[in-house]
C-alpha positions in Angstrom: 62.2 161.2 73.2 58.8 160.1 71.8 55.4 160.6 73.4 53.4 157.5 72.5 53.5 156.3 76.1 53.8 159.6 77.9 52.8 159.4 81.6 52.4 155.6 81.3 54.0 153.2 83.8 55.4 149.9 82.5 56.8 146.8 84.1 59.0 144.5 82.0 60.1 141.2 83.5 63.4 139.6 82.6 64.5 143.0 81.3 68.2 142.9 82.1 69.2 141.4 78.8 68.0 140.4 75.4 64.4 141.0 74.3 63.3 142.4 77.7 66.1 144.9 77.7 65.2 146.1 74.2 61.5 146.3 75.2 62.3 148.3 78.4 64.5 150.8 76.5 61.9 151.2 73.7 59.1 151.8 76.1 61.1 154.4 78.0 62.1 156.1 74.7 58.4 156.7 74.1 57.9 158.3 77.5 57.0 155.4 79.8 58.3 155.1 83.3 59.7 151.6 83.5 60.3 149.0 86.2 63.2 146.9 85.0 62.9 143.4 86.5 65.7 140.9 86.5 67.3 138.6 89.0 70.6 139.4 90.7 72.2 136.5 88.9 76.0 136.7 89.2 75.9 139.7 91.7 78.1 138.9 94.7 76.4 141.4 97.0 73.8 144.1 97.0 76.3 146.7 96.0 77.3 144.9 92.7 75.5 146.4 89.7 73.1 143.9 88.1 71.8 143.8 84.5 68.6 145.5 85.7 70.7 148.3 87.3 72.6 148.8 84.0 69.3 149.1 82.0 67.9 151.6 84.6 71.1 153.6 84.3 70.9 153.6 80.5 67.2 154.8 80.6 68.1 157.6 83.1 71.1 158.7 81.0 68.7 159.4 78.1 66.3 161.4 80.3 63.9 158.7 81.2 62.6 157.4 84.5 63.1 153.8 85.7 63.4 151.7 88.8 65.0 148.3 89.2 63.5 145.2 90.8 65.3 141.9 91.5 62.4 139.5 92.4 61.6 136.2 90.7 58.4 136.0 88.7 58.1 132.3 89.7 56.6 132.9 93.1 53.4 134.9 94.0 55.4 136.8 96.6 58.0 137.8 94.1 55.5 138.8 91.4 53.6 140.9 93.9 56.7 142.8 94.9 57.5 143.4 91.2 54.1 145.1 90.6 54.4 146.9 94.0 57.7 148.4 92.8 55.7 150.2 90.1 53.1 151.4 92.5 55.6 152.6 95.1 57.9 154.2 92.5 55.5 155.8 90.1 52.0 155.5 91.6 50.3 153.3 89.0 50.8 150.5 86.4 49.6 150.8 82.8 51.6 148.2 81.0 52.8 144.8 81.9 55.2 142.9 79.6 55.7 139.3 80.7 59.0 138.4 79.2 61.1 136.6 81.8 62.2 133.1 80.8 64.7 130.2 81.2 65.6 127.0 79.3 66.2 123.5 80.6 66.3 121.5 77.4 66.2 117.7 77.3 64.4 115.0 75.4 61.1 114.1 77.1 62.4 110.7 78.4 65.5 112.4 79.9 63.8 115.4 81.4 63.7 115.6 85.2 60.7 116.8 87.1 62.9 119.6 88.4 63.7 120.8 84.8 60.0 120.6 84.0 58.9 122.5 87.1 61.6 125.2 86.7 60.5 126.2 83.2 56.8 125.9 83.8 57.2 128.1 87.0 59.1 130.9 85.3 57.1 131.1 82.0 53.6 130.0 82.8 53.3 130.6 86.5 55.3 133.8 86.1 52.9 135.1 83.5 49.9 134.3 85.7 51.4 135.7 88.9 52.4 139.1 87.5 49.1 139.4 85.6 47.2 138.5 88.7 48.8 141.3 90.7 48.9 143.9 88.0 45.4 143.7 86.7 43.5 144.8 89.8 45.1 148.2 89.4 44.3 148.2 85.7 40.7 147.2 86.2 40.3 149.9 88.8 41.6 152.6 86.5 39.7 151.1 83.5 42.7 150.9 81.3 45.8 148.7 80.8 47.9 146.6 78.5 49.2 143.1 79.2 51.7 141.8 76.6 52.8 138.2 77.0 55.6 136.3 75.4 55.2 133.0 73.7 57.4 131.3 71.2 57.3 129.4 67.9 58.6 126.5 70.0 55.0 126.3 71.3 54.1 124.9 67.9 56.4 122.0 68.5 60.2 121.7 69.0 62.2 118.6 69.9 64.0 118.8 73.2 61.8 121.5 74.6 58.6 119.8 75.8 58.7 121.9 79.0 59.4 125.2 77.2 56.9 124.4 74.4 54.2 123.5 76.9 54.7 126.7 78.9 54.8 128.9 75.8 51.6 127.4 74.3 50.0 127.6 77.7 50.7 131.3 77.6 48.7 131.6 74.3 45.7 129.9 75.9 46.1 132.1 79.0 46.2 135.2 76.8 43.0 134.3 74.9 41.1 133.8 78.1 42.5 136.8 80.0 41.7 139.0 77.0 38.0 137.9 77.1 37.9 138.5 80.9 39.6 141.9 80.9 38.0 143.5 77.8 35.0 145.0 79.6 37.3 146.7 82.0 39.3 148.5 79.3 42.3 146.2 79.6 43.7 144.3 76.6 45.9 141.2 76.6 47.9 140.1 73.6 50.8 137.7 73.0 53.9 137.7 70.8 56.0 134.9 69.4 59.4 136.7 68.9 62.4 135.5 66.8 65.6 137.0 68.1 69.2 136.1 68.7 69.8 136.3 72.5 72.1 134.6 75.0 69.2 132.3 75.8 68.4 131.2 72.3 71.8 131.3 70.7 73.4 128.8 73.0 76.9 127.5 72.2 75.7 123.9 71.7 73.1 125.1 69.2 75.6 127.1 67.2 78.0 124.1 67.3 75.3 121.9 65.9 74.5 124.3 63.1 78.2 124.6 62.3 78.5 120.8 62.2 75.6 120.6 59.8 77.2 123.3 57.6 74.3 125.8 58.3 76.4 128.9 58.5 73.6 130.7 56.6 71.2 129.9 59.4 73.7 131.2 62.0 74.1 134.4 60.1 70.4 134.8 59.5 69.5 134.2 63.1 72.2 136.5 64.5 70.8 139.3 62.3 67.5 139.0 64.2 68.2 141.4 67.0 66.0 141.9 70.1 65.6 145.5 69.0 63.4 144.2 66.1 60.8 143.0 68.6 60.4 146.2 70.6 58.4 148.4 68.2 55.5 146.0 68.1 55.5 145.9 71.9 55.4 149.7 72.0 52.5 149.7 69.6 50.6 147.1 71.7 51.2 149.1 74.8 49.9 152.3 73.2 46.5 153.8 72.9 46.6 153.1 69.1 46.2 149.4 70.0 42.9 149.9 71.9 41.1 147.6 69.5 43.7 144.8 69.5 42.8 142.2 72.1 43.4 138.4 72.4 45.7 138.4 69.4 48.9 136.4 68.7 51.7 137.9 66.7 54.8 136.6 65.0 57.5 139.3 65.1 61.2 139.6 64.2 63.4 142.1 62.5 61.4 143.8 59.7 58.4 141.5 60.1 55.1 141.5 61.9 52.5 138.7 61.3 49.1 138.1 62.9 48.1 134.5 63.4 44.7 133.1 62.6 42.9 131.4 65.5 42.9 127.6 65.3 40.0 126.1 63.3 38.8 122.6 62.4 40.1 122.2 58.9 38.6 118.8 58.0 35.5 117.1 59.3 34.1 113.6 59.4 30.6 113.8 60.8 28.2 110.9 61.3 24.5 111.5 61.2 22.4 110.0 63.9 25.0 108.2 66.0 28.5 107.7 67.2 31.5 106.3 65.3 32.9 102.9 66.2 36.6 102.3 66.3 36.3 99.8 63.3 34.5 102.5 61.2 37.2 105.0 61.9 39.9 102.5 61.0 38.2 102.1 57.7 37.2 105.7 57.0 39.9 108.0 58.3 42.7 106.6 56.0 40.3 107.2 53.0 39.1 110.6 54.0 40.6 113.2 56.4 43.7 111.1 56.8 44.3 110.5 53.1 47.7 111.3 51.8 49.2 112.2 55.2 52.8 111.4 55.6 54.4 110.9 59.0 56.7 113.9 59.6 59.3 112.1 61.6 59.3 108.3 60.8 61.3 106.0 63.2 65.0 106.2 62.7 65.5 102.4 63.0 
């Protein structure tokens, strides 16, 4: 067992399967005591082992320390109980990995308010709620790590306006939280992971790729295991990442990338006044809009 996170206490949400499971195991392998959060989905009663229980069992079998929690991140009461599990079980919290997520994919004109709300609640509200209840302890001890989970879908992905909105909201949340928490010795960073999980590799997606003959894409994606995400999370949780704050990373098997912050690439200033609509209709196509091609033209 490594010692990068010796004596640290971590909470990982949505850690029963996929990326969260890999993160929980990796944190424990470096000495962290881990609260494994996941819902009791599919468990018929309290005596039925859940995915969270299985991860806890695996951590303990390797000599680590872990505790399970089954609350939802999507309510303030649930999030508070998740963090309280760390305090009650291990006496502190040093690391929060906001990973829990769901999908409810539809085109925007077919998406129901319920599908919108469900995804926003788990991803965006869940990230806020858990951070809200974890950071008072971190601020008090003048140290802590918050690691949030966004997605490349936040850059735009058809059929996922709810998921994309939540994930890009998490990036903005991270930037602001990082600036607020820095003076208290707490960092906040965000990852955009690529990995094949039960959530991302849905049967309908694989069927669509097969229909399009993209067997190469299926093979490439399946090779991107959740275990390829975990080392970066361990680094960001460690003391070695003390100077890393407010950053956004792309990560997948064998790759780590750091995003630039958004900047204004092209400018059209007007001295001494405001633009009129007529002026912009004339100028933009000849200047900052010149040569641009509509990415997805109408299909009719």
